[in-house]
N, C-alpha and C positions, 0 to 999 in steps of 0.2 A: 440538558441531553450531549450534551458536547465534551460538557465539562468531566463527566462521569467518562468518557469514553474518552480521555487526554488522561484520566486518573490510570482506567487499564492498561495503557497503552507504555504509560511510566511507571508503573508496576510489575508489566510485563520486560521491560530496560532492564530495571534492577532484576529481578533474579536469574535475567538473562545474562549483563553483563555488569557484571556493580563495581566497576571502575570507572565504566562508561555513565552509568547513574551517578557517581559521589563527581565527577566533571562536574556533571547535565547540575547537578546540583550546586554548585559551583557557580556555575555561570550564570543560574539565578538568582542566586543571593549578592555578584556585584551587581547585576544587575538594579537589584532593587537599591541597593548602595549610593550606583548613580541618580539613578530617579528621584534618591531622596535628598541625595546634595543639589542635587540639581531643581527641587521644591523649594528648598532651604535659601536657596540661591532667589529665585525668583519670587519667593514672601518679598525676603530684604528689599527688591527693587518696587518692588508695590505698595511697601509703606514708604505714607508721607513722607517727603522733603530728604529722604534715602538716595542715593545716587551710586553705588562704591559696594559691593561686598567685601566685607574684614575680608582677613587674608588667611584665616580661620578656615572659611568656609571654602574657599578658592581651594587652600591648600587641599579640606576633605573631601572636595570633586575631582580634583588631577587624582590624590591615590585610588580614588573610587574607579575613574579610567581607569588608569591606569593594572589594578585590580581584575580590572572586566578582562579588558587583551591579553593578562598575562593566560585565568580562566579558560578563555576562548583558544588559547595557544595550545591549552594544556587536552585540552575537549581534543581537539584537531590530533592532537598526536594521539592521545587513546582511540580517536573514531582507526582513524588509518593503523594503528598498528592492529588496530584487530581484524581488518581489514586485508590480513598477511598471511 
């Protein structure tokens, strides 16, 4: 039931402010990428005998975190501009 209410709220936001909806979708996608990159590193550390993540895995996480920060800032700007 809660997911239905969230979906309805998201649909309302999309129809009322497409820029805000796009910015929010960017934040959600960036958060999923951070989660995926983090899970890959965690799996690497859980492997027997592994002590270090690869440079590629660390670079992926760093890039994902940066994109999440950028996306959150962009969303804040869109929201701030909408409140003026």
